MILUMRO-418186 format. One line per 3 residues: number of its first residue (from 1); their letters; for each residue x, z negated, y negated of N, C-alpha, C. Coordinates in nm, 3 decimals. Last residue first. Layout:
NUM) A) X Z Y X Z Y X Z Y ~ ...
***
This chain:
172) XXX) -3.497 -1.803 -2.967 -3.402 -1.876 -2.913 -3.438 -2.014 -2.824 ~ -3.701 -1.686 -3.109 -3.701 -1.655 -2.954 -3.582 -1.709 -2.884 ~ -3.711 -1.778 -3.361 -3.805 -1.836 -3.262 -3.794 -1.810 -3.122
169) XXX) -3.376 -1.851 -3.482 -3.476 -1.743 -3.453 -3.574 -1.816 -3.334 ~ -3.177 -2.018 -3.560 -3.323 -2.052 -3.596 -3.425 -1.960 -3.569 ~ -2.948 -1.964 -3.442 -3.025 -2.047 -3.374 -3.171 -2.074 -3.428
166) XXX) -2.776 -1.699 -3.424 -2.869 -1.735 -3.528 -2.966 -1.814 -3.462 ~ -2.629 -1.609 -3.220 -2.556 -1.637 -3.346 -2.640 -1.699 -3.441 ~ -2.805 -1.551 -3.040 -2.766 -1.679 -2.999 -2.665 -1.707 -3.130
163) XXX) -3.096 -1.357 -3.096 -2.958 -1.375 -3.113 -2.910 -1.507 -3.101 ~ -3.355 -1.330 -3.094 -3.309 -1.334 -2.950 -3.159 -1.350 -2.969 ~ -3.383 -1.158 -3.393 -3.459 -1.235 -3.297 -3.377 -1.217 -3.162
160) XXX) -3.244 -0.981 -3.570 -3.180 -1.109 -3.534 -3.250 -1.167 -3.415 ~ -3.246 -0.644 -3.538 -3.313 -0.768 -3.544 -3.229 -0.881 -3.514 ~ -3.058 -0.400 -3.737 -3.071 -0.486 -3.620 -3.150 -0.616 -3.644
157) XXX) -2.995 -0.104 -3.861 -3.078 -0.230 -3.880 -3.087 -0.294 -3.757 ~ -2.734 0.094 -4.005 -2.807 0.056 -3.897 -2.900 -0.074 -3.945 ~ -2.568 0.400 -4.109 -2.657 0.294 -4.152 -2.723 0.236 -4.020
154) XXX) -2.327 0.598 -4.260 -2.383 0.537 -4.131 -2.466 0.411 -4.180 ~ -2.166 0.909 -4.384 -2.247 0.767 -4.413 -2.317 0.731 -4.272 ~ -1.934 1.118 -4.528 -1.987 1.067 -4.422 -2.091 0.917 -4.449
151) XXX) -1.846 1.214 -4.777 -1.770 1.258 -4.670 -1.870 1.227 -4.546 ~ -1.890 1.306 -5.112 -1.947 1.231 -5.009 -1.896 1.281 -4.875 ~ -1.634 1.301 -5.337 -1.711 1.390 -5.250 -1.747 1.291 -5.143
148) XXX) -1.556 1.254 -5.676 -1.588 1.179 -5.525 -1.674 1.277 -5.449 ~ -1.299 1.385 -5.870 -1.440 1.385 -5.818 -1.435 1.314 -5.692 ~ -1.060 1.394 -5.976 -1.162 1.303 -6.055 -1.279 1.291 -5.976
145) XXX) -0.906 1.460 -5.687 -0.889 1.451 -5.832 -0.974 1.342 -5.892 ~ -1.094 1.346 -5.452 -1.028 1.457 -5.479 -1.033 1.467 -5.637 ~ -1.164 1.117 -5.183 -1.127 1.129 -5.325 -1.048 1.256 -5.363
142) XXX) -1.412 1.100 -4.992 -1.285 1.156 -4.996 -1.267 1.183 -5.129 ~ -1.613 0.817 -4.869 -1.582 0.919 -4.963 -1.456 0.985 -4.953 ~ -1.857 0.670 -4.661 -1.716 0.713 -4.680 -1.718 0.830 -4.785
139) XXX) -2.047 0.386 -4.585 -2.019 0.522 -4.662 -1.894 0.528 -4.683 ~ -2.248 0.190 -4.405 -2.110 0.221 -4.441 -2.109 0.363 -4.489 ~ -2.483 -0.095 -4.371 -2.447 0.049 -4.401 -2.298 0.060 -4.423
136) XXX) -2.708 -0.292 -4.229 -2.570 -0.271 -4.268 -2.561 -0.131 -4.298 ~ -2.918 -0.561 -4.203 -2.909 -0.422 -4.248 -2.771 -0.404 -4.298 ~ -3.080 -0.781 -3.990 -2.962 -0.754 -4.045 -2.953 -0.616 -4.098
133) XXX) -3.389 -0.984 -3.983 -3.307 -0.874 -3.937 -3.171 -0.869 -4.001 ~ -3.526 -1.202 -4.062 -3.588 -1.139 -3.957 -3.473 -1.033 -3.893 ~ -3.399 -1.305 -4.299 -3.436 -1.406 -4.190 -3.472 -1.325 -4.071
130) XXX) -3.086 -1.103 -4.339 -3.246 -1.128 -4.403 -3.302 -1.247 -4.285 ~ -2.800 -0.992 -4.475 -2.853 -1.065 -4.382 -2.994 -1.117 -4.434 ~ -2.648 -0.676 -4.518 -2.745 -0.781 -4.605 -2.803 -0.870 -4.478
127) XXX) -2.326 -0.538 -4.579 -2.413 -0.591 -4.488 -2.516 -0.692 -4.545 ~ -2.158 -0.261 -4.645 -2.243 -0.346 -4.706 -2.330 -0.403 -4.580 ~ -1.861 -0.078 -4.738 -1.930 -0.148 -4.614 -2.031 -0.246 -4.699
124) XXX) -1.713 0.218 -4.819 -1.793 0.115 -4.872 -1.880 0.045 -4.766 ~ -1.406 0.401 -4.848 -1.508 0.320 -4.756 -1.590 0.217 -4.803 ~ -1.217 0.651 -4.964 -1.294 0.516 -5.005 -1.410 0.505 -4.900
121) XXX) -0.905 0.808 -4.912 -1.045 0.797 -4.875 -1.086 0.655 -4.919 ~ -0.638 0.795 -4.970 -0.725 0.888 -5.060 -0.865 0.886 -5.003 ~ -0.535 0.595 -4.816 -0.489 0.722 -4.794 -0.573 0.838 -4.868
118) XXX) -0.818 0.366 -4.849 -0.703 0.404 -4.740 -0.665 0.568 -4.765 ~ -0.988 0.147 -4.985 -0.915 0.272 -5.028 -0.808 0.282 -4.944 ~ -1.294 -0.031 -4.960 -1.149 -0.007 -4.884 -1.104 0.137 -4.921
115) XXX) -1.507 -0.273 -5.025 -1.453 -0.143 -5.084 -1.326 -0.125 -5.026 ~ -1.781 -0.467 -4.912 -1.639 -0.436 -4.931 -1.614 -0.289 -4.969 ~ -1.998 -0.727 -4.874 -1.959 -0.606 -4.939 -1.830 -0.582 -4.955
112) XXX) -2.245 -0.927 -4.753 -2.117 -0.893 -4.733 -2.091 -0.755 -4.792 ~ -2.474 -1.208 -4.772 -2.435 -1.054 -4.819 -2.291 -1.043 -4.798 ~ -2.521 -1.428 -4.621 -2.626 -1.375 -4.702 -2.600 -1.222 -4.725
109) XXX) -2.434 -1.664 -4.356 -2.398 -1.543 -4.445 -2.533 -1.482 -4.490 ~ -2.458 -2.010 -4.402 -2.486 -1.874 -4.321 -2.481 -1.778 -4.420 ~ -2.421 -2.245 -4.500 -2.281 -2.168 -4.495 -2.338 -2.033 -4.409
106) XXX) -2.598 -2.408 -4.588 -2.588 -2.408 -4.439 -2.451 -2.325 -4.405 ~ -2.590 -2.434 -4.868 -2.622 -2.536 -4.793 -2.571 -2.536 -4.643 ~ -2.519 -2.187 -4.990 -2.427 -2.300 -5.010 -2.478 -2.418 -4.927
103) XXX) -2.510 -1.891 -4.797 -2.609 -1.994 -4.843 -2.518 -2.121 -4.859 ~ -2.264 -1.663 -4.916 -2.296 -1.759 -4.823 -2.419 -1.851 -4.885 ~ -2.127 -1.342 -4.986 -2.208 -1.452 -5.031 -2.282 -1.534 -4.909
100) XXX) -1.837 -1.169 -5.063 -1.923 -1.220 -4.961 -2.012 -1.327 -5.016 ~ -1.647 -0.899 -5.112 -1.728 -0.968 -5.176 -1.834 -1.042 -5.088 ~ -1.329 -0.734 -5.146 -1.440 -0.782 -5.064 -1.510 -0.899 -5.159
97) XXX) -1.115 -0.462 -5.165 -1.183 -0.560 -5.236 -1.304 -0.606 -5.162 ~ -0.815 -0.306 -5.105 -0.930 -0.369 -5.051 -0.996 -0.459 -5.139 ~ -0.588 -0.034 -5.059 -0.644 -0.140 -5.143 -0.777 -0.174 -5.077
94) XXX) -0.300 0.153 -4.945 -0.412 0.077 -4.903 -0.458 -0.016 -5.022 ~ -0.100 0.400 -4.835 -0.165 0.342 -4.957 -0.290 0.284 -4.914 ~ 0.201 0.399 -4.674 0.055 0.373 -4.642 -0.016 0.319 -4.745
91) XXX) 0.429 0.478 -4.804 0.402 0.524 -4.667 0.250 0.528 -4.620 ~ 0.401 0.381 -5.046 0.446 0.505 -5.050 0.420 0.564 -4.903 ~ 0.355 0.108 -4.974 0.243 0.178 -5.051 0.259 0.336 -5.049
88) XXX) 0.601 0.040 -4.902 0.498 0.028 -4.787 0.366 0.099 -4.856 ~ 0.743 0.031 -5.129 0.783 0.146 -5.008 0.676 0.156 -4.919 ~ 0.490 -0.110 -5.302 0.630 -0.045 -5.314 0.658 0.048 -5.205
85) XXX) 0.217 -0.235 -5.135 0.310 -0.236 -5.263 0.432 -0.174 -5.221 ~ -0.143 -0.255 -5.070 0.010 -0.239 -5.015 0.088 -0.212 -5.155 ~ -0.366 -0.505 -5.140 -0.308 -0.383 -5.153 -0.170 -0.382 -5.095
82) XXX) -0.669 -0.701 -5.191 -0.532 -0.693 -5.109 -0.501 -0.546 -5.137 ~ -0.900 -0.964 -5.249 -0.847 -0.830 -5.285 -0.700 -0.818 -5.229 ~ -1.207 -1.141 -5.205 -1.065 -1.117 -5.189 -1.025 -0.983 -5.214
79) XXX) -1.440 -1.392 -5.247 -1.386 -1.273 -5.286 -1.249 -1.262 -5.221 ~ -1.726 -1.593 -5.178 -1.602 -1.562 -5.144 -1.555 -1.420 -5.177 ~ -1.993 -1.796 -5.316 -1.920 -1.652 -5.323 -1.775 -1.668 -5.278
76) XXX) -2.291 -1.924 -5.233 -2.151 -1.973 -5.243 -2.065 -1.827 -5.228 ~ -2.602 -1.897 -5.405 -2.500 -1.850 -5.328 -2.361 -1.904 -5.348 ~ -2.798 -1.953 -5.613 -2.824 -1.976 -5.469 -2.723 -1.927 -5.367
73) XXX) -2.652 -1.725 -5.844 -2.755 -1.811 -5.818 -2.784 -1.821 -5.665 ~ -2.307 -1.676 -5.834 -2.437 -1.604 -5.832 -2.530 -1.715 -5.783 ~ -1.985 -1.657 -5.989 -2.098 -1.738 -5.947 -2.219 -1.652 -5.928
70) XXX) -1.726 -1.625 -6.059 -1.794 -1.529 -5.976 -1.917 -1.606 -5.905 ~ -1.592 -1.823 -6.198 -1.628 -1.724 -6.272 -1.692 -1.615 -6.185 ~ -1.562 -2.030 -6.008 -1.676 -2.042 -6.093 -1.685 -1.925 -6.179
67) XXX) -1.521 -1.950 -5.669 -1.446 -1.930 -5.805 -1.571 -1.944 -5.911 ~ -1.540 -1.998 -5.393 -1.623 -2.054 -5.496 -1.555 -2.057 -5.636 ~ -1.234 -1.882 -5.302 -1.347 -1.941 -5.253 -1.423 -2.023 -5.353
64) XXX) -1.043 -1.594 -5.286 -1.079 -1.691 -5.385 -1.234 -1.749 -5.318 ~ -0.732 -1.452 -5.200 -0.863 -1.492 -5.139 -0.915 -1.616 -5.234 ~ -0.525 -1.186 -5.198 -0.574 -1.293 -5.283 -0.723 -1.327 -5.231
61) XXX) -0.216 -1.029 -5.096 -0.364 -1.068 -5.054 -0.403 -1.185 -5.148 ~ 0.015 -0.767 -5.111 -0.041 -0.888 -5.140 -0.186 -0.897 -5.099 ~ 0.293 -0.600 -4.941 0.159 -0.597 -4.994 0.112 -0.741 -5.050
58) XXX) 0.568 -0.578 -4.905 0.481 -0.483 -4.846 0.347 -0.471 -4.893 ~ 0.892 -0.651 -5.008 0.752 -0.673 -5.034 0.646 -0.548 -4.985 ~ 1.132 -0.704 -4.776 1.083 -0.598 -4.855 0.934 -0.649 -4.874
55) XXX) 1.234 -0.932 -4.631 1.328 -0.868 -4.709 1.260 -0.753 -4.811 ~ 1.076 -1.056 -4.453 1.096 -1.124 -4.583 1.195 -1.066 -4.669 ~ 0.991 -0.867 -4.264 1.093 -0.971 -4.238 1.132 -1.039 -4.352
52) XXX) 0.804 -0.741 -4.506 0.877 -0.678 -4.376 0.998 -0.773 -4.361 ~ 0.524 -0.922 -4.616 0.676 -0.863 -4.646 0.714 -0.806 -4.491 ~ 0.292 -1.021 -4.844 0.306 -0.957 -4.719 0.430 -0.871 -4.715
49) XXX) 0.174 -1.304 -4.996 0.262 -1.194 -4.994 0.289 -1.143 -4.845 ~ -0.128 -1.476 -5.091 -0.031 -1.437 -4.996 0.049 -1.294 -5.028 ~ -0.304 -1.724 -5.253 -0.234 -1.594 -5.275 -0.129 -1.575 -5.161
46) XXX) -0.621 -1.854 -5.247 -0.494 -1.833 -5.171 -0.435 -1.710 -5.208 ~ -0.811 -2.112 -5.419 -0.757 -1.978 -5.436 -0.618 -1.975 -5.346 ~ -1.132 -2.278 -5.446 -0.995 -2.262 -5.389 -0.935 -2.134 -5.397
43) XXX) -1.366 -2.519 -5.499 -1.321 -2.410 -5.515 -1.165 -2.393 -5.485 ~ -1.508 -2.700 -5.209 -1.421 -2.702 -5.359 -1.384 -2.590 -5.368 ~ -1.816 -2.708 -5.076 -1.677 -2.665 -5.057 -1.625 -2.658 -5.197
40) XXX) -2.040 -2.968 -4.959 -2.017 -2.863 -5.059 -1.867 -2.837 -5.073 ~ -2.104 -2.976 -4.603 -2.058 -3.043 -4.732 -2.030 -2.923 -4.846 ~ -2.412 -2.843 -4.472 -2.276 -2.845 -4.494 -2.235 -2.923 -4.610
37) XXX) -2.712 -2.881 -4.284 -2.660 -2.892 -4.411 -2.487 -2.914 -4.391 ~ -2.679 -2.686 -3.967 -2.764 -2.760 -4.064 -2.671 -2.787 -4.195 ~ -2.495 -2.739 -3.675 -2.580 -2.677 -3.744 -2.649 -2.749 -3.844
34) XXX) -2.189 -2.788 -3.540 -2.296 -2.847 -3.607 -2.361 -2.783 -3.694 ~ -2.036 -2.720 -3.231 -2.079 -2.658 -3.361 -2.199 -2.746 -3.412 ~ -1.769 -2.947 -3.152 -1.893 -2.870 -3.129 -1.958 -2.823 -3.271
31) XXX) -1.425 -2.838 -3.134 -1.508 -2.922 -3.199 -1.685 -2.856 -3.165 ~ -1.269 -2.755 -2.813 -1.331 -2.722 -2.934 -1.436 -2.820 -2.990 ~ -1.167 -2.852 -2.575 -1.075 -2.872 -2.691 -1.146 -2.841 -2.819
28) XXX) -1.318 -2.760 -2.367 -1.342 -2.912 -2.401 -1.255 -2.940 -2.544 ~ -1.257 -2.490 -2.357 -1.375 -2.530 -2.421 -1.393 -2.653 -2.457 ~ -1.057 -2.459 -2.174 -1.006 -2.478 -2.303 -1.140 -2.507 -2.405
25) XXX) -1.166 -2.426 -1.914 -1.097 -2.552 -1.949 -1.081 -2.581 -2.104 ~ -1.492 -2.267 -1.926 -1.338 -2.259 -1.922 -1.282 -2.393 -1.962 ~ -1.755 -2.390 -1.708 -1.685 -2.334 -1.854 -1.557 -2.335 -1.830
22) XXX) -1.897 -2.267 -1.407 -1.806 -2.351 -1.477 -1.749 -2.313 -1.611 ~ -2.017 -2.040 -1.308 -2.082 -2.136 -1.360 -2.019 -2.239 -1.439 ~ -1.835 -1.855 -1.217 -1.877 -1.823 -1.344 -1.968 -1.941 -1.388
19) XXX) -1.535 -1.891 -1.056 -1.664 -1.957 -1.063 -1.717 -1.931 -1.214 ~ -1.381 -1.599 -0.892 -1.376 -1.706 -1.004 -1.531 -1.762 -1.025 ~ -1.401 -1.401 -0.725 -1.410 -1.533 -0.669 -1.419 -1.633 -0.767
16) XXX) -1.367 -1.181 -0.888 -1.486 -1.186 -0.815 -1.502 -1.313 -0.756 ~ -1.092 -1.218 -0.986 -1.209 -1.202 -1.082 -1.357 -1.224 -1.007 ~ -0.951 -1.214 -0.742 -0.943 -1.330 -0.836 -1.066 -1.318 -0.927
13) XXX) -0.988 -0.937 -0.665 -1.037 -1.064 -0.587 -1.054 -1.180 -0.664 ~ -0.872 -0.804 -0.884 -1.017 -0.792 -0.849 -1.073 -0.908 -0.773 ~ -0.605 -0.889 -0.844 -0.687 -0.923 -0.957 -0.824 -0.893 -0.965
10) XXX) -0.567 -0.774 -0.577 -0.543 -0.914 -0.597 -0.618 -0.954 -0.725 ~ -0.602 -0.497 -0.642 -0.694 -0.562 -0.559 -0.683 -0.708 -0.560 ~ -0.388 -0.461 -0.826 -0.536 -0.447 -0.864 -0.627 -0.511 -0.781
7) XXX) -0.169 -0.491 -0.674 -0.192 -0.596 -0.774 -0.345 -0.587 -0.833 ~ -0.199 -0.282 -0.495 -0.214 -0.420 -0.439 -0.237 -0.531 -0.555 ~ -0.156 -0.072 -0.665 -0.287 -0.090 -0.599 -0.315 -0.219 -0.536
4) XXX) 0.118 -0.116 -0.736 -0.007 -0.142 -0.830 -0.134 -0.139 -0.768 ~ 0.241 -0.085 -0.480 0.235 -0.223 -0.563 0.133 -0.231 -0.651 ~ 0.063 0.084 -0.221 0.113 0.086 -0.340 0.125 -0.037 -0.421
1) X) 0.078 0.000 0.120 -0.006 0.002 0.000 0.095 0.002 -0.112
***
């Protein structure tokens, strides 16, 4: 029997005989999820520099949590911006801007929006969370001089009912 065939057979046997009714051992190390009201989060800003082995600056990332300048009624706002720099930008041009809104009491998502510029293309992502469903869309543009040409778009709508990620659904 070929060694790879033998290894595949042993791996298949191990997977088939594994006990599916026992939770994995690592699960005991996790903090149990607590649903419901969450403590108020203090504003925070994180700045990161991305480099190649600390020798060459390749990019920057800024994350802001609850910045008073980016308030929205009834929402806790998180923003981020990132871009490639220097030689990395010459090889791979990248810029990203992100806006997310959470319910301040439960920290459940309300809205997600991002703009991503990658090598002359712009992609917009938007996800709106509603009590009964989630609506998401993605649109791409090819940037040509000063004109924006619509390249493609995608949209979906998904029902949250029955989702384990949203425990308040009546079907759970």
